[in-house]
PyMOL Python script that loads the backbone (N, CA, C, O; Angstrom):
from pymol import cmd

cmd.read_pdbstr("""\
ATOM      1  N   MET A   1     -35.997-101.908-205.040  1.00  0.00           N
ATOM      2  CA  MET A   1     -36.358-101.102-204.226  1.00  0.00           C
ATOM      3  C   MET A   1     -37.441-100.232-204.569  1.00  0.00           C
ATOM      4  O   MET A   1     -37.048 -99.109-204.885  1.00  0.00           O
ATOM      5  N   HIS A   2     -38.521-100.375-204.601  1.00  0.00           N
ATOM      6  CA  HIS A   2     -39.901 -99.495-205.310  1.00  0.00           C
ATOM      7  C   HIS A   2     -40.438 -98.945-204.332  1.00  0.00           C
ATOM      8  O   HIS A   2     -40.800 -99.530-203.311  1.00  0.00           O
ATOM      9  N   VAL A   3     -40.546 -97.644-204.582  1.00  0.00           N
ATOM     10  CA  VAL A   3     -41.470 -96.655-203.708  1.00  0.00           C
ATOM     11  C   VAL A   3     -42.212 -96.700-204.411  1.00  0.00           C
ATOM     12  O   VAL A   3     -42.098 -96.729-205.637  1.00  0.00           O
ATOM     13  N   TYR A   4     -43.744 -96.727-203.353  1.00  0.00           N
ATOM     14  CA  TYR A   4     -45.662 -96.534-204.379  1.00  0.00           C
ATOM     15  C   TYR A   4     -46.061 -95.916-203.227  1.00  0.00           C
ATOM     16  O   TYR A   4     -46.819 -96.337-202.354  1.00  0.00           O
ATOM     17  N   ARG A   5     -45.108 -94.218-203.358  1.00  0.00           N
ATOM     18  CA  ARG A   5     -45.956 -93.263-202.748  1.00  0.00           C
ATOM     19  C   ARG A   5     -45.762 -91.907-203.811  1.00  0.00           C
ATOM     20  O   ARG A   5     -44.775 -92.039-204.535  1.00  0.00           O
ATOM     21  N   ASP A   6     -46.392 -90.870-203.982  1.00  0.00           N
ATOM     22  CA  ASP A   6     -46.582 -90.158-204.499  1.00  0.00           C
ATOM     23  C   ASP A   6     -45.629 -88.834-203.985  1.00  0.00           C
ATOM     24  O   ASP A   6     -45.613 -88.477-202.807  1.00  0.00           O
ATOM     25  N   GLY A   7     -44.790 -88.128-205.123  1.00  0.00           N
ATOM     26  CA  GLY A   7     -43.849 -87.454-204.326  1.00  0.00           C
ATOM     27  C   GLY A   7     -42.597 -87.773-206.032  1.00  0.00           C
ATOM     28  O   GLY A   7     -42.670 -88.677-206.865  1.00  0.00           O
ATOM     29  N   GLU A   8     -41.715 -86.724-205.951  1.00  0.00           N
ATOM     30  CA  GLU A   8     -40.609 -86.992-206.847  1.00  0.00           C
ATOM     31  C   GLU A   8     -39.370 -86.492-206.077  1.00  0.00           C
ATOM     32  O   GLU A   8     -39.325 -85.745-205.100  1.00  0.00           O
ATOM     33  N   ILE A   9     -38.090 -87.262-206.960  1.00  0.00           N
ATOM     34  CA  ILE A   9     -36.955 -86.731-206.864  1.00  0.00           C
ATOM     35  C   ILE A   9     -36.206 -86.469-208.261  1.00  0.00           C
ATOM     36  O   ILE A   9     -36.188 -87.142-209.292  1.00  0.00           O
ATOM     37  N   GLY A  10     -35.527 -85.116-207.891  1.00  0.00           N
ATOM     38  CA  GLY A  10     -34.949 -84.506-209.231  1.00  0.00           C
ATOM     39  C   GLY A  10     -35.639 -84.691-210.235  1.00  0.00           C
ATOM     40  O   GLY A  10     -35.190 -85.116-211.300  1.00  0.00           O
ATOM     41  N   GLY A  11     -37.075 -84.329-209.970  1.00  0.00           N
ATOM     42  CA  GLY A  11     -38.187 -84.262-210.698  1.00  0.00           C
ATOM     43  C   GLY A  11     -38.239 -85.984-211.699  1.00  0.00           C
ATOM     44  O   GLY A  11     -38.397 -85.965-212.919  1.00  0.00           O
ATOM     45  N   ASN A  12     -38.098 -87.167-211.006  1.00  0.00           N
ATOM     46  CA  ASN A  12     -38.194 -88.054-211.143  1.00  0.00           C
ATOM     47  C   ASN A  12     -39.747 -88.654-210.512  1.00  0.00           C
ATOM     48  O   ASN A  12     -39.820 -88.479-209.295  1.00  0.00           O
ATOM     49  N   ALA A  13     -40.545 -89.087-210.910  1.00  0.00           N
ATOM     50  CA  ALA A  13     -41.768 -89.433-210.043  1.00  0.00           C
ATOM     51  C   ALA A  13     -41.234 -90.745-209.315  1.00  0.00           C
ATOM     52  O   ALA A  13     -40.554 -91.504-210.006  1.00  0.00           O
ATOM     53  N   LEU A  14     -41.578 -91.229-207.432  1.00  0.00           N
ATOM     54  CA  LEU A  14     -41.197 -91.864-206.629  1.00  0.00           C
ATOM     55  C   LEU A  14     -41.292 -93.520-207.393  1.00  0.00           C
ATOM     56  O   LEU A  14     -40.487 -94.440-207.542  1.00  0.00           O
ATOM     57  N   ASP A  15     -42.737 -93.288-207.756  1.00  0.00           N
ATOM     58  CA  ASP A  15     -42.918 -94.512-208.546  1.00  0.00           C
ATOM     59  C   ASP A  15     -42.292 -95.425-209.385  1.00  0.00           C
ATOM     60  O   ASP A  15     -42.343 -96.654-209.430  1.00  0.00           O
ATOM     61  N   ARG A  16     -41.672 -94.570-210.062  1.00  0.00           N
ATOM     62  CA  ARG A  16     -41.000 -95.060-211.782  1.00  0.00           C
ATOM     63  C   ARG A  16     -39.549 -95.277-210.866  1.00  0.00           C
ATOM     64  O   ARG A  16     -39.067 -96.277-211.397  1.00  0.00           O
ATOM     65  N   LEU A  17     -38.765 -94.928-209.952  1.00  0.00           N
ATOM     66  CA  LEU A  17     -37.783 -95.071-209.562  1.00  0.00           C
ATOM     67  C   LEU A  17     -36.854 -96.394-208.903  1.00  0.00           C
ATOM     68  O   LEU A  17     -37.343 -96.765-207.836  1.00  0.00           O
ATOM     69  N   HIS A  18     -35.812 -97.056-209.251  1.00  0.00           N
ATOM     70  CA  HIS A  18     -35.173 -98.047-208.802  1.00  0.00           C
ATOM     71  C   HIS A  18     -34.199 -97.329-207.698  1.00  0.00           C
ATOM     72  O   HIS A  18     -33.410 -96.389-207.601  1.00  0.00           O
ATOM     73  N   PHE A  19     -34.690 -98.236-207.043  1.00  0.00           N
ATOM     74  CA  PHE A  19     -33.503 -97.710-205.379  1.00  0.00           C
ATOM     75  C   PHE A  19     -32.939 -99.052-205.342  1.00  0.00           C
ATOM     76  O   PHE A  19     -33.539-100.126-205.374  1.00  0.00           O
ATOM     77  N   PRO A  20     -31.604 -98.805-205.265  1.00  0.00           N
ATOM     78  CA  PRO A  20     -30.562 -99.807-205.252  1.00  0.00           C
ATOM     79  C   PRO A  20     -30.466-100.422-203.659  1.00  0.00           C
ATOM     80  O   PRO A  20     -30.575 -99.821-202.590  1.00  0.00           O
ATOM     81  N   SER A  21     -30.279-101.506-203.869  1.00  0.00           N
ATOM     82  CA  SER A  21     -30.925-102.173-202.631  1.00  0.00           C
ATOM     83  C   SER A  21     -29.769-103.792-202.358  1.00  0.00           C
ATOM     84  O   SER A  21     -29.476-104.494-203.326  1.00  0.00           O
ATOM     85  N   GLU A  22     -29.291-104.107-200.990  1.00  0.00           N
ATOM     86  CA  GLU A  22     -29.019-105.492-201.492  1.00  0.00           C
ATOM     87  C   GLU A  22     -29.678-106.508-201.543  1.00  0.00           C
ATOM     88  O   GLU A  22     -30.850-106.143-201.458  1.00  0.00           O
ATOM     89  N   ARG A  23     -29.627-107.664-201.639  1.00  0.00           N
ATOM     90  CA  ARG A  23     -29.960-108.984-201.558  1.00  0.00           C
ATOM     91  C   ARG A  23     -30.553-109.147-199.888  1.00  0.00           C
ATOM     92  O   ARG A  23     -29.758-109.189-198.950  1.00  0.00           O
ATOM     93  N   ILE A  24     -31.996-109.225-199.699  1.00  0.00           N
ATOM     94  CA  ILE A  24     -31.920-109.558-197.957  1.00  0.00           C
ATOM     95  C   ILE A  24     -32.861-111.151-197.706  1.00  0.00           C
ATOM     96  O   ILE A  24     -33.759-111.383-198.515  1.00  0.00           O
ATOM     97  N   ALA A  25     -32.638-111.992-196.774  1.00  0.00           N
ATOM     98  CA  ALA A  25     -33.193-112.918-196.350  1.00  0.00           C
ATOM     99  C   ALA A  25     -34.619-112.787-196.167  1.00  0.00           C
ATOM    100  O   ALA A  25     -35.031-111.741-195.665  1.00  0.00           O
ATOM    101  N   PHE A  26     -35.632-113.912-196.582  1.00  0.00           N
ATOM    102  CA  PHE A  26     -36.974-113.677-196.034  1.00  0.00           C
ATOM    103  C   PHE A  26     -37.067-113.567-194.844  1.00  0.00           C
ATOM    104  O   PHE A  26     -37.858-112.852-194.229  1.00  0.00           O
ATOM    105  N   GLU A  27     -35.849-114.629-194.212  1.00  0.00           N
ATOM    106  CA  GLU A  27     -35.979-114.369-192.677  1.00  0.00           C
ATOM    107  C   GLU A  27     -35.825-113.168-192.182  1.00  0.00           C
ATOM    108  O   GLU A  27     -36.152-113.197-190.996  1.00  0.00           O
ATOM    109  N   ALA A  28     -35.388-111.817-192.607  1.00  0.00           N
ATOM    110  CA  ALA A  28     -35.024-110.959-191.667  1.00  0.00           C
ATOM    111  C   ALA A  28     -36.192-109.900-192.063  1.00  0.00           C
ATOM    112  O   ALA A  28     -36.180-108.721-191.708  1.00  0.00           O
ATOM    113  N   ILE A  29     -37.176-110.490-192.835  1.00  0.00           N
ATOM    114  CA  ILE A  29     -38.659-109.384-193.400  1.00  0.00           C
ATOM    115  C   ILE A  29     -39.234-109.991-192.033  1.00  0.00           C
ATOM    116  O   ILE A  29     -39.704-109.177-191.237  1.00  0.00           O
ATOM    117  N   VAL A  30     -39.239-111.403-191.676  1.00  0.00           N
ATOM    118  CA  VAL A  30     -39.868-112.048-191.158  1.00  0.00           C
ATOM    119  C   VAL A  30     -39.725-111.217-189.213  1.00  0.00           C
ATOM    120  O   VAL A  30     -40.592-110.787-188.452  1.00  0.00           O
ATOM    121  N   GLN A  31     -38.602-111.306-189.122  1.00  0.00           N
ATOM    122  CA  GLN A  31     -37.961-111.181-188.296  1.00  0.00           C
ATOM    123  C   GLN A  31     -38.712-109.789-188.149  1.00  0.00           C
ATOM    124  O   GLN A  31     -39.567-109.825-187.264  1.00  0.00           O
ATOM    125  N   PHE A  32     -38.590-108.479-188.855  1.00  0.00           N
ATOM    126  CA  PHE A  32     -38.963-107.144-189.259  1.00  0.00           C
ATOM    127  C   PHE A  32     -40.065-106.709-188.520  1.00  0.00           C
ATOM    128  O   PHE A  32     -40.180-105.885-187.613  1.00  0.00           O
ATOM    129  N   LEU A  33     -41.444-107.994-189.546  1.00  0.00           N
ATOM    130  CA  LEU A  33     -42.274-107.898-189.107  1.00  0.00           C
ATOM    131  C   LEU A  33     -42.701-108.199-187.542  1.00  0.00           C
ATOM    132  O   LEU A  33     -43.524-107.639-186.818  1.00  0.00           O
ATOM    133  N   ILE A  34     -41.967-109.111-187.352  1.00  0.00           N
ATOM    134  CA  ILE A  34     -42.852-108.962-186.055  1.00  0.00           C
ATOM    135  C   ILE A  34     -41.719-108.354-184.883  1.00  0.00           C
ATOM    136  O   ILE A  34     -42.264-108.320-183.780  1.00  0.00           O
ATOM    137  N   THR A  35     -40.612-107.978-184.853  1.00  0.00           N
ATOM    138  CA  THR A  35     -40.225-107.041-183.845  1.00  0.00           C
ATOM    139  C   THR A  35     -40.606-105.823-183.957  1.00  0.00           C
ATOM    140  O   THR A  35     -40.962-105.230-182.939  1.00  0.00           O
ATOM    141  N   GLU A  36     -40.620-105.129-185.294  1.00  0.00           N
ATOM    142  CA  GLU A  36     -40.861-103.972-185.535  1.00  0.00           C
ATOM    143  C   GLU A  36     -42.264-103.712-185.851  1.00  0.00           C
ATOM    144  O   GLU A  36     -42.630-102.932-184.972  1.00  0.00           O
ATOM    145  N   LEU A  37     -43.172-103.928-186.574  1.00  0.00           N
ATOM    146  CA  LEU A  37     -44.423-103.858-186.870  1.00  0.00           C
ATOM    147  C   LEU A  37     -45.460-105.006-185.586  1.00  0.00           C
ATOM    148  O   LEU A  37     -46.604-104.565-185.472  1.00  0.00           O
ATOM    149  N   GLY A  38     -45.242-106.082-184.852  1.00  0.00           N
ATOM    150  CA  GLY A  38     -45.628-106.201-183.571  1.00  0.00           C
ATOM    151  C   GLY A  38     -46.959-107.772-184.334  1.00  0.00           C
ATOM    152  O   GLY A  38     -47.930-108.255-183.751  1.00  0.00           O
ATOM    153  N   VAL A  39     -46.416-108.120-185.722  1.00  0.00           N
ATOM    154  CA  VAL A  39     -46.987-109.324-186.103  1.00  0.00           C
ATOM    155  C   VAL A  39     -46.711-110.677-184.980  1.00  0.00           C
ATOM    156  O   VAL A  39     -45.555-110.951-184.657  1.00  0.00           O
ATOM    157  N   ALA A  40     -47.703-111.343-184.525  1.00  0.00           N
ATOM    158  CA  ALA A  40     -47.694-112.229-183.725  1.00  0.00           C
ATOM    159  C   ALA A  40     -47.223-113.373-184.431  1.00  0.00           C
ATOM    160  O   ALA A  40     -47.584-113.529-185.597  1.00  0.00           O
ATOM    161  N   PRO A  41     -46.467-114.189-183.883  1.00  0.00           N
ATOM    162  CA  PRO A  41     -45.060-115.290-184.491  1.00  0.00           C
ATOM    163  C   PRO A  41     -46.092-116.147-184.251  1.00  0.00           C
ATOM    164  O   PRO A  41     -46.765-116.006-183.230  1.00  0.00           O
ATOM    165  N   LEU A  42     -46.363-117.183-185.189  1.00  0.00           N
ATOM    166  CA  LEU A  42     -46.939-118.571-184.772  1.00  0.00           C
ATOM    167  C   LEU A  42     -46.091-119.415-183.936  1.00  0.00           C
ATOM    168  O   LEU A  42     -46.445-120.591-183.851  1.00  0.00           O
ATOM    169  N   ARG A  43     -45.035-119.054-183.296  1.00  0.00           N
ATOM    170  CA  ARG A  43     -44.085-120.428-182.695  1.00  0.00           C
ATOM    171  C   ARG A  43     -43.804-119.837-181.491  1.00  0.00           C
ATOM    172  O   ARG A  43     -44.235-118.684-181.519  1.00  0.00           O
ATOM    173  N   GLU A  44     -43.198-120.137-180.286  1.00  0.00           N
ATOM    174  CA  GLU A  44     -42.717-119.854-179.976  1.00  0.00           C
ATOM    175  C   GLU A  44     -40.978-119.432-179.538  1.00  0.00           C
ATOM    176  O   GLU A  44     -40.256-118.778-178.786  1.00  0.00           O
ATOM    177  N   ASP A  45     -41.041-120.543-180.856  1.00  0.00           N
ATOM    178  CA  ASP A  45     -39.100-120.869-181.294  1.00  0.00           C
ATOM    179  C   ASP A  45     -38.772-120.145-181.846  1.00  0.00           C
ATOM    180  O   ASP A  45     -37.567-120.092-182.093  1.00  0.00           O
ATOM    181  N   TRP A  46     -39.911-118.911-182.491  1.00  0.00           N
ATOM    182  CA  TRP A  46     -39.747-117.764-184.121  1.00  0.00           C
ATOM    183  C   TRP A  46     -38.262-117.653-183.616  1.00  0.00           C
ATOM    184  O   TRP A  46     -37.652-118.650-184.002  1.00  0.00           O
ATOM    185  N   GLN A  47     -37.608-116.961-183.027  1.00  0.00           N
ATOM    186  CA  GLN A  47     -36.257-116.776-182.901  1.00  0.00           C
ATOM    187  C   GLN A  47     -34.869-117.471-183.316  1.00  0.00           C
ATOM    188  O   GLN A  47     -33.886-117.095-183.953  1.00  0.00           O
ATOM    189  N   VAL A  48     -35.228-118.620-182.683  1.00  0.00           N
ATOM    190  CA  VAL A  48     -34.739-119.355-182.686  1.00  0.00           C
ATOM    191  C   VAL A  48     -34.123-119.633-184.493  1.00  0.00           C
ATOM    192  O   VAL A  48     -33.100-119.326-185.106  1.00  0.00           O
ATOM    193  N   LEU A  49     -35.493-120.425-184.852  1.00  0.00           N
ATOM    194  CA  LEU A  49     -35.600-120.708-186.462  1.00  0.00           C
ATOM    195  C   LEU A  49     -34.971-119.770-187.109  1.00  0.00           C
ATOM    196  O   LEU A  49     -34.255-120.138-188.040  1.00  0.00           O
ATOM    197  N   ILE A  50     -35.054-118.437-186.825  1.00  0.00           N
ATOM    198  CA  ILE A  50     -34.529-117.375-187.724  1.00  0.00           C
ATOM    199  C   ILE A  50     -33.186-117.070-187.571  1.00  0.00           C
ATOM    200  O   ILE A  50     -32.526-116.788-188.571  1.00  0.00           O
ATOM    201  N   THR A  51     -32.691-117.083-186.484  1.00  0.00           N
ATOM    202  CA  THR A  51     -31.377-117.059-186.266  1.00  0.00           C
ATOM    203  C   THR A  51     -30.719-117.957-187.023  1.00  0.00           C
ATOM    204  O   THR A  51     -29.928-117.672-187.921  1.00  0.00           O
ATOM    205  N   SER A  52     -31.165-119.494-186.529  1.00  0.00           N
ATOM    206  CA  SER A  52     -30.763-120.429-188.007  1.00  0.00           C
ATOM    207  C   SER A  52     -30.356-120.374-189.331  1.00  0.00           C
ATOM    208  O   SER A  52     -29.263-120.724-189.776  1.00  0.00           O
ATOM    209  N   ALA A  53     -31.747-119.693-190.216  1.00  0.00           N
ATOM    210  CA  ALA A  53     -31.962-119.910-190.831  1.00  0.00           C
ATOM    211  C   ALA A  53     -30.830-118.742-191.292  1.00  0.00           C
ATOM    212  O   ALA A  53     -30.117-118.802-192.294  1.00  0.00           O
ATOM    213  N   LEU A  54     -30.859-117.734-190.351  1.00  0.00           N
ATOM    214  CA  LEU A  54     -29.821-116.507-191.041  1.00  0.00           C
ATOM    215  C   LEU A  54     -28.164-117.057-191.265  1.00  0.00           C
ATOM    216  O   LEU A  54     -27.188-116.722-191.937  1.00  0.00           O
ATOM    217  N   GLU A  55     -28.493-118.023-190.337  1.00  0.00           N
ATOM    218  CA  GLU A  55     -26.729-118.401-190.004  1.00  0.00           C
ATOM    219  C   GLU A  55     -26.860-118.857-191.579  1.00  0.00           C
ATOM    220  O   GLU A  55     -26.066-118.362-192.379  1.00  0.00           O
ATOM    221  N   ARG A  56     -27.682-119.635-191.957  1.00  0.00           N
ATOM    222  CA  ARG A  56     -27.102-120.426-193.086  1.00  0.00           C
ATOM    223  C   ARG A  56     -26.987-119.682-194.640  1.00  0.00           C
ATOM    224  O   ARG A  56     -26.418-120.153-195.625  1.00  0.00           O
ATOM    225  N   PHE A  57     -27.678-118.433-194.539  1.00  0.00           N
ATOM    226  CA  PHE A  57     -28.158-117.926-195.514  1.00  0.00           C
ATOM    227  C   PHE A  57     -26.570-116.901-195.870  1.00  0.00           C
ATOM    228  O   PHE A  57     -26.129-116.437-196.922  1.00  0.00           O
ATOM    229  N   VAL A  58     -26.052-116.863-194.413  1.00  0.00           N
ATOM    230  CA  VAL A  58     -24.454-115.958-194.715  1.00  0.00           C
ATOM    231  C   VAL A  58     -23.796-116.736-194.780  1.00  0.00           C
ATOM    232  O   VAL A  58     -22.672-116.238-194.722  1.00  0.00           O
ATOM    233  N   ALA A  59     -23.713-118.071-194.904  1.00  0.00           N
ATOM    234  CA  ALA A  59     -22.686-118.866-194.994  1.00  0.00           C
ATOM    235  C   ALA A  59     -22.656-119.611-195.974  1.00  0.00           C
ATOM    236  O   ALA A  59     -21.623-120.103-196.428  1.00  0.00           O
ATOM    237  N   PHE A  60     -24.431-119.882-196.667  1.00  0.00           N
ATOM    238  CA  PHE A  60     -24.170-120.111-198.323  1.00  0.00           C
ATOM    239  C   PHE A  60     -24.974-119.193-199.234  1.00  0.00           C
ATOM    240  O   PHE A  60     -25.996-119.452-199.869  1.00  0.00           O
ATOM    241  N   ARG A  61     -24.111-117.784-199.135  1.00  0.00           N
ATOM    242  CA  ARG A  61     -24.923-116.795-199.857  1.00  0.00           C
ATOM    243  C   ARG A  61     -23.862-116.242-201.301  1.00  0.00           C
ATOM    244  O   ARG A  61     -22.670-116.011-201.096  1.00  0.00           O
ATOM    245  N   THR A  62     -24.221-116.146-202.132  1.00  0.00           N
ATOM    246  CA  THR A  62     -23.639-115.960-203.398  1.00  0.00           C
ATOM    247  C   THR A  62     -23.031-114.196-203.280  1.00  0.00           C
ATOM    248  O   THR A  62     -21.936-113.669-203.475  1.00  0.00           O
ATOM    249  N   TRP A  63     -23.970-113.846-202.990  1.00  0.00           N
ATOM    250  CA  TRP A  63     -23.224-112.389-203.118  1.00  0.00           C
ATOM    251  C   TRP A  63     -22.359-112.154-201.667  1.00  0.00           C
ATOM    252  O   TRP A  63     -22.575-112.714-200.592  1.00  0.00           O
ATOM    253  N   PRO A  64     -21.567-111.390-201.908  1.00  0.00           N
ATOM    254  CA  PRO A  64     -20.318-111.042-200.796  1.00  0.00           C
ATOM    255  C   PRO A  64     -21.348-110.243-199.238  1.00  0.00           C
ATOM    256  O   PRO A  64     -21.207-110.678-198.095  1.00  0.00           O
ATOM    257  N   ARG A  65     -22.161-109.243-199.541  1.00  0.00           N
ATOM    258  CA  ARG A  65     -22.593-108.367-198.408  1.00  0.00           C
ATOM    259  C   ARG A  65     -24.096-109.046-198.057  1.00  0.00           C
ATOM    260  O   ARG A  65     -24.628-108.991-196.949  1.00  0.00           O
ATOM    261  N   SER A  66     -24.420-109.422-198.748  1.00  0.00           N
ATOM    262  CA  SER A  66     -26.016-110.093-198.229  1.00  0.00           C
ATOM    263  C   SER A  66     -26.258-110.373-197.132  1.00  0.00           C
ATOM    264  O   SER A  66     -25.454-110.773-196.290  1.00  0.00           O
ATOM    265  N   GLY A  67     -27.348-110.205-197.013  1.00  0.00           N
ATOM    266  CA  GLY A  67     -27.932-110.937-195.562  1.00  0.00           C
ATOM    267  C   GLY A  67     -27.984-109.972-193.757  1.00  0.00           C
ATOM    268  O   GLY A  67     -28.620-110.287-192.751  1.00  0.00           O
ATOM    269  N   GLY A  68     -27.081-108.827-193.978  1.00  0.00           N
ATOM    270  CA  GLY A  68     -27.291-108.007-192.996  1.00  0.00           C
ATOM    271  C   GLY A  68     -26.561-109.013-191.540  1.00  0.00           C
ATOM    272  O   GLY A  68     -25.917-110.062-191.515  1.00  0.00           O
ATOM    273  N   PRO A  69     -27.050-108.075-190.463  1.00  0.00           N
ATOM    274  CA  PRO A  69     -26.606-108.349-189.544  1.00  0.00           C
ATOM    275  C   PRO A  69     -27.386-109.663-188.744  1.00  0.00           C
ATOM    276  O   PRO A  69     -28.607-109.749-188.614  1.00  0.00           O
ATOM    277  N   LEU A  70     -26.605-110.442-188.354  1.00  0.00           N
ATOM    278  CA  LEU A  70     -27.581-111.531-187.873  1.00  0.00           C
ATOM    279  C   LEU A  70     -28.253-111.400-186.417  1.00  0.00           C
ATOM    280  O   LEU A  70     -27.511-111.822-185.529  1.00  0.00           O
ATOM    281  N   PRO A  71     -29.282-110.992-186.051  1.00  0.00           N
ATOM    282  CA  PRO A  71     -30.953-111.108-185.350  1.00  0.00           C
ATOM    283  C   PRO A  71     -29.713-111.600-183.820  1.00  0.00           C
ATOM    284  O   PRO A  71     -29.000-112.594-183.681  1.00  0.00           O
ATOM    285  N   ASP A  72     -29.947-110.306-182.856  1.00  0.00           N
ATOM    286  CA  ASP A  72     -29.447-110.854-181.175  1.00  0.00           C
ATOM    287  C   ASP A  72     -30.127-111.865-181.027  1.00  0.00           C
ATOM    288  O   ASP A  72     -31.097-112.170-181.721  1.00  0.00           O
ATOM    289  N   SER A  73     -29.577-112.624-179.893  1.00  0.00           N
ATOM    290  CA  SER A  73     -29.907-113.927-179.482  1.00  0.00           C
ATOM    291  C   SER A  73     -30.279-113.472-178.272  1.00  0.00           C
ATOM    292  O   SER A  73     -29.387-113.355-177.432  1.00  0.00           O
ATOM    293  N   ASN A  74     -31.338-113.200-177.993  1.00  0.00           N
ATOM    294  CA  ASN A  74     -30.867-112.950-176.110  1.00  0.00           C
ATOM    295  C   ASN A  74     -31.919-114.253-175.609  1.00  0.00           C
ATOM    296  O   ASN A  74     -32.012-114.548-174.418  1.00  0.00           O
TER     297      ASN A  74
END
""", "prot")
cmd.dss("prot")
cmd.show_as("cartoon", "prot")
cmd.util.cbc("prot")
cmd.orient("prot")
């Protein structure tokens, strides 16, 4: 993960550091945009589609801990 902000940690510029992060699914980003940032979904069934895609992502991932938690199915 890259942070493009002014500042330093331990004398190192933030924009030059590579913070470790796990692999995440594109669908997790889409879910974040909709639920946290208020982006309007293009489909009413977006949550069903994302849940299904994330389930497949977790089932077929090749990195042991990738994907994070599945979204709540409310």
